C-alpha positions as CSV (number, residue, x, y, z in Angstrom):
1,M,38.4,-13.9,-11.3
2,K,37.8,-10.4,-12.9
3,L,34.3,-9.6,-14.0
4,T,33.2,-6.6,-16.0
5,E,30.0,-5.7,-17.8
6,T,31.3,-7.1,-21.1
7,D,31.4,-10.6,-19.6
8,T,27.7,-10.8,-19.6
9,P,26.4,-11.9,-23.1
10,Q,23.5,-9.8,-24.4
11,P,20.0,-11.3,-25.2
12,E,18.6,-11.2,-28.8
13,Y,15.2,-9.5,-29.3
14,E,12.9,-10.0,-32.2
15,T,12.3,-6.8,-34.2
16,Q,8.5,-7.2,-34.4
17,L,6.0,-7.4,-31.6
18,R,3.7,-10.5,-31.6
19,N,0.2,-10.7,-30.7
20,V,0.3,-14.0,-28.8
21,P,-2.6,-16.1,-27.5
22,L,-2.9,-16.1,-23.8
23,D,-3.0,-19.9,-23.8
24,S,0.4,-20.1,-25.1
25,L,1.9,-18.3,-22.0
26,T,3.4,-20.2,-19.0
27,A,4.4,-18.7,-15.7
28,G,8.1,-18.0,-15.9
29,L,10.4,-19.6,-13.5
30,T,12.7,-16.6,-14.1
31,N,9.9,-14.0,-13.4
32,V,10.6,-12.0,-10.4
33,R,6.9,-11.6,-9.5
34,S,5.8,-14.5,-7.4
35,S,2.1,-13.3,-7.5
36,P,0.4,-10.7,-9.5
37,G,-1.8,-9.4,-6.6
38,D,-4.8,-7.2,-7.1
39,V,-4.9,-6.2,-10.8
40,S,-8.3,-4.6,-10.9
41,D,-7.0,-1.0,-11.2
42,L,-4.6,-2.1,-14.0
43,A,-7.4,-4.0,-15.8
44,Q,-9.5,-0.8,-15.7
45,S,-6.5,1.2,-17.0
46,I,-6.1,-1.3,-20.0
47,K,-9.7,-1.3,-20.6
48,T,-9.6,2.5,-21.0
49,K,-6.3,3.2,-22.5
50,G,-5.3,-0.1,-24.0
51,L,-2.1,-2.0,-23.3
52,E,0.7,0.7,-23.1
53,H,3.6,-1.6,-22.7
54,P,4.0,-5.1,-24.2
55,I,4.9,-7.9,-22.0
56,L,8.3,-9.6,-22.4
57,I,8.5,-13.3,-23.2
58,R,10.9,-16.0,-24.3
59,P,10.4,-19.4,-25.9
60,A,9.7,-21.8,-23.0
61,P,12.5,-24.2,-22.5
62,N,11.6,-27.8,-23.2
63,N,8.0,-26.8,-24.1
64,P,7.8,-26.2,-27.9
65,G,5.2,-23.7,-29.0
66,M,4.8,-22.2,-25.6
67,F,6.3,-18.9,-24.2
68,E,7.6,-18.1,-20.6
69,V,6.6,-14.7,-19.2
70,I,9.8,-12.9,-18.3
71,A,8.1,-9.6,-17.3
72,G,4.4,-8.6,-17.4
73,S,2.7,-11.2,-15.2
74,R,0.3,-8.5,-13.8
75,R,-0.5,-7.2,-17.3
76,V,-1.3,-10.9,-18.3
77,A,-3.5,-11.3,-15.3
78,A,-5.3,-8.1,-16.0
79,V,-6.0,-9.0,-19.6
80,R,-7.3,-12.3,-18.5
81,E,-9.6,-10.6,-16.2
82,L,-11.0,-8.5,-19.0
83,G,-11.7,-11.7,-21.0
84,M,-9.2,-10.9,-23.7
85,K,-7.7,-13.8,-25.7
86,R,-4.4,-12.3,-26.9
87,I,-1.7,-9.8,-25.8
88,H,1.1,-7.8,-27.5
89,A,4.5,-9.3,-26.5
90,R,8.2,-8.8,-27.4
91,V,10.0,-12.0,-27.8
92,V,13.6,-12.3,-26.6
93,N,16.0,-15.4,-26.9
94,A,17.4,-15.4,-23.5
95,D,19.0,-18.0,-21.1
96,D,18.0,-18.3,-17.4
97,V,20.3,-15.7,-16.1
98,Q,19.5,-13.2,-18.7
99,A,15.8,-13.6,-18.4
100,L,16.1,-13.4,-14.6
101,T,18.0,-10.1,-14.7
102,M,15.8,-8.6,-17.4
103,S,12.6,-9.5,-15.2
104,L,14.4,-7.7,-12.2
105,D,15.4,-4.7,-14.2
106,E,11.9,-4.1,-15.4
107,N,10.3,-4.4,-11.9
108,E,13.1,-2.2,-10.4
109,K,12.2,0.5,-12.9
110,R,8.4,0.3,-12.0
111,G,9.5,0.8,-8.4
112,N,7.3,-2.0,-6.9
113,L,10.0,-4.5,-6.1
114,S,10.1,-6.0,-2.6
115,A,13.2,-6.9,-0.5
116,R,11.9,-10.5,-0.6
117,E,11.7,-10.7,-4.3
118,M,15.3,-9.1,-4.6
119,G,16.6,-11.7,-2.1
120,E,14.9,-14.5,-4.1
121,V,16.5,-13.1,-7.4
122,I,20.0,-13.2,-5.8
123,Q,19.6,-16.7,-4.4
124,R,18.4,-17.9,-7.8
125,L,21.5,-16.3,-9.5
126,R,23.8,-17.9,-6.8
127,R,22.3,-21.4,-7.8
128,L,22.9,-20.6,-11.6
129,S,26.4,-19.3,-11.0
130,P,29.1,-21.3,-12.9
131,V,31.7,-20.3,-10.2
132,D,32.8,-22.7,-7.7
133,P,30.1,-22.6,-5.0
134,G,32.7,-23.0,-2.2
135,D,34.3,-19.7,-3.3
136,E,31.6,-17.5,-1.8
137,K,33.3,-14.1,-2.7
138,A,33.7,-15.2,-6.3
139,V,30.0,-16.2,-6.4
140,L,29.0,-12.9,-5.0
141,K,31.3,-11.1,-7.6
142,W,29.6,-13.0,-10.4
143,V,26.1,-12.2,-9.0
144,A,26.9,-8.5,-8.7
145,A,28.3,-8.5,-12.4
146,Q,25.1,-10.1,-13.6
147,L,23.0,-7.5,-11.8
148,G,25.1,-4.6,-13.2
149,W,26.1,-3.6,-9.7
150,F,29.5,-2.1,-9.9
151,I,31.7,0.4,-7.8
152,E,34.1,2.6,-9.5
153,P,36.9,3.8,-7.3
154,I,39.7,6.1,-8.5
155,D,43.1,4.9,-7.8
156,R,46.2,6.9,-6.8
157,K,47.1,7.5,-10.5
158,G,43.6,9.1,-11.1
159,K,42.4,6.0,-13.1
160,V,38.9,4.8,-12.5
161,R,38.7,1.1,-11.6
162,K,35.5,-1.1,-11.9
163,Y,34.8,-3.8,-9.5
164,P,31.5,-5.9,-8.8
165,D,29.8,-4.4,-5.8
166,I,29.6,-7.5,-3.5
167,T,28.8,-5.3,-0.5
168,R,25.4,-4.3,-2.2
169,V,24.6,-8.0,-2.8
170,K,25.3,-8.8,0.9
171,K,23.1,-5.9,2.0
172,A,20.3,-7.0,-0.2
173,L,20.4,-10.4,1.3
174,E,20.3,-8.8,4.9
175,D,17.3,-6.8,3.7
176,A,15.6,-10.1,2.6
177,S,16.5,-11.7,5.9
178,F,14.9,-8.8,7.8
179,Q,11.8,-9.1,5.7
180,E,11.4,-12.6,7.0
181,A,11.4,-11.2,10.5
182,V,8.4,-8.8,9.7
183,P,6.2,-11.0,7.2
184,G,3.2,-8.8,7.8
185,I,4.8,-5.7,6.2
186,E,6.2,-5.7,2.7
187,I,9.5,-3.9,2.5
188,K,9.7,-2.0,-0.9
189,V,13.2,-1.6,-2.5
190,R,12.3,1.7,-4.1
191,S,10.9,4.5,-1.9
192,R,7.2,3.9,-2.7
193,G,6.3,2.2,0.6
194,D,3.2,3.5,2.3
195,F,3.1,3.0,6.1
196,R,-0.8,3.3,5.9
197,K,-0.7,0.1,3.9
198,P,1.3,-3.1,4.9
199,T,4.4,-1.7,3.2
200,V,7.3,0.5,4.1
201,P,10.2,1.8,2.0
202,L,13.5,0.1,2.3
203,S,15.2,3.2,3.5
204,V,13.0,3.2,6.7
205,A,13.5,-0.6,7.1
206,R,17.1,-0.2,7.1
207,Q,16.9,2.3,10.0
208,V,14.7,0.0,12.1
209,M,16.8,-3.2,11.4
210,P,19.7,-2.4,13.8
211,I,17.3,-1.3,16.5
212,V,15.1,-4.5,16.6
213,T,18.3,-6.7,16.3
214,E,20.1,-5.1,19.1
215,P,21.1,-7.7,21.8
216,R,19.0,-6.3,24.5
217,V,16.0,-6.1,22.1
218,R,16.6,-9.8,20.9
219,N,16.8,-11.0,24.5
220,A,13.6,-9.2,25.4
221,L,11.7,-10.5,22.4
222,G,13.0,-13.9,23.3
223,Q,10.8,-13.8,26.2
224,L,7.6,-13.5,24.1
225,A,5.8,-16.1,22.1
226,P,7.2,-16.1,18.5
227,E,4.1,-14.7,17.0
228,V,4.1,-11.9,19.5
229,A,7.7,-11.0,18.9
230,T,7.0,-10.9,15.3
231,R,4.0,-8.5,15.7
232,T,6.2,-6.3,18.0
233,R,8.8,-5.9,15.2
234,E,6.1,-5.1,12.7
235,E,4.3,-2.7,14.9
236,F,7.5,-0.8,15.8
237,L,8.5,-0.6,12.1
238,R,5.1,0.6,11.1
239,T,5.0,3.2,13.9
240,Y,8.7,4.3,13.1
241,A,7.6,4.8,9.5
242,A,4.7,6.9,10.4
243,T,6.7,9.0,12.9
244,D,8.0,12.5,11.9
245,L,11.6,12.3,10.9
246,K,12.7,14.7,13.6
247,R,11.0,12.4,16.3
248,R,12.2,9.1,15.2
249,R,15.3,9.2,17.4
250,D,13.1,10.0,20.4
251,L,10.9,7.0,19.5
252,K,14.1,4.8,19.2
253,D,15.4,5.9,22.4
254,T,12.2,5.5,24.2
255,F,11.7,2.0,22.9
256,L,15.2,0.9,23.8
257,T,14.7,2.2,27.3
258,S,11.2,0.7,27.6
259,I,12.3,-2.8,26.3
260,G,14.3,-3.5,29.4
261,S,11.2,-3.1,31.6
262,D,9.3,-6.1,32.9
263,Q,6.1,-3.9,32.8
264,F,6.6,-3.1,29.1
265,I,7.3,-6.8,28.3
266,E,4.0,-7.6,29.8
267,R,2.3,-4.9,27.8
268,L,3.8,-6.3,24.6
269,Q,2.6,-9.9,25.5
270,A,-0.9,-8.5,26.0
271,D,-1.1,-6.4,22.8
272,P,2.1,-5.2,20.9
273,G,0.1,-2.6,19.0
274,V,-1.1,-0.9,22.1
275,A,2.2,-1.1,23.8
276,I,4.2,0.5,20.9
277,K,1.4,3.2,20.4
278,T,1.8,4.0,24.1
279,I,5.5,4.8,23.8
280,A,4.8,6.8,20.5
281,T,2.2,8.9,22.4
282,Q,4.7,9.3,25.3
283,V,7.2,10.8,22.7
284,E,4.7,13.3,21.5
285,E,3.6,14.3,25.0
286,E,7.2,14.9,26.2
287,R,7.9,17.1,23.2
288,S,4.9,19.2,23.9
289,L,6.0,19.4,27.6
290,Q,9.3,20.6,26.5
291,A,7.9,23.4,24.4
292,T,5.6,24.7,27.4
293,V,8.2,24.6,30.2
294,A,11.3,25.7,28.4
295,F,11.0,29.5,29.4
296,K,10.6,31.0,32.8
297,S,8.9,34.3,31.5
298,P,7.2,35.7,28.4
299,Y,10.2,38.0,27.9
300,E,12.6,35.1,27.9
301,L,10.5,33.4,25.3
302,L,10.4,36.4,23.0
303,E,14.1,37.1,23.5
304,R,14.8,33.5,22.4
305,I,12.6,33.7,19.4
306,E,14.1,36.8,18.1
307,Q,17.6,35.4,18.6
308,H,16.6,32.3,16.6
309,L,15.0,34.3,14.0
310,K,18.1,36.3,13.4
311,T,20.6,33.4,13.6
312,S,18.8,30.5,11.9
313,G,15.8,32.2,10.1
314,Q,15.2,31.8,6.4
315,P,14.2,34.8,4.2
316,G,10.7,35.8,4.7
317,W,10.4,33.9,8.1
318,T,8.0,35.4,10.7
319,R,8.1,34.9,14.5
320,S,5.6,32.0,14.0
321,D,8.1,30.3,11.6
322,A,10.8,30.7,14.3
323,V,8.7,29.2,17.0
324,K,7.7,26.2,14.8
325,D,11.3,25.5,13.9
326,L,12.4,25.7,17.6
327,I,9.8,23.1,18.5
328,D,10.5,20.9,15.5
329,R,14.3,20.8,16.2
330,G,13.8,20.1,19.8
331,L,15.1,22.1,22.7
332,K,18.5,20.3,23.0
333,S,19.4,20.9,19.4
334,V,18.9,24.6,19.7
335,G,20.5,25.0,22.9
336,L,17.5,25.4,25.2
């Protein structure tokens, strides 16, 4: 079964916006957003600037006179909070598959989609697929085509081929599965996660996923109560996200070394947050110790700084810049 972008029918939009009553709107089964969350800031923005972007709706199936919200549930909630009775909307005639992909597209552009929501979209599309459910590869190809996920390799003759990217679909399902393992932290598909809040970007989550799913880690977490194991994964993910990029490998190595210790398991059982924070502090202390004992004499230190300044320094660098770079890179990476 060969699928291309042209196999997907295009929805039909009405040319004019409508000012629809809020009472005529129903929660869309195809809306990616499962909950609008806190909309107080959005409500204040609408109160000050007005509604900058109309919501997207379609005639509600089997419910004459009503409309289903495809995209804009947060705006609807914010307008309700302000006590308004109507909202500007663009109406589109779309089937379930079209409505679902349109909702996904808008939320992806806004950069606030979670791995869980992406996984739910894919599962819904799988259920809507007209392909034989027993043919898993064909189903994933169909899903990728609906999402507009394609790869374009060049063959030996220099011709560009286009195929549905089923690997991307599988990866998204893995991301959603990992989200279930860390329910207390929302994994954001776009890089707008903030470790200071209960969110992290997908790029960081994908680095942590293979660490906490290693056999030795799974075996160790299996010794803990389920809720403690879950919190351990969450605390490590949160700490990893908050750690400087150049120190994340050290944190990973220290965690994997510690996880085999009965003493560390006991610490995790007592308080995962404290246990993970302890190894993060250990990483920082070891880095500081490396910087202070690396040289036998002030002369050797100055000589190494000058050498690094000449070989690796950037235009305008001072000796202070060279010292900072040496420490940031770590002693092993600069041959110390």
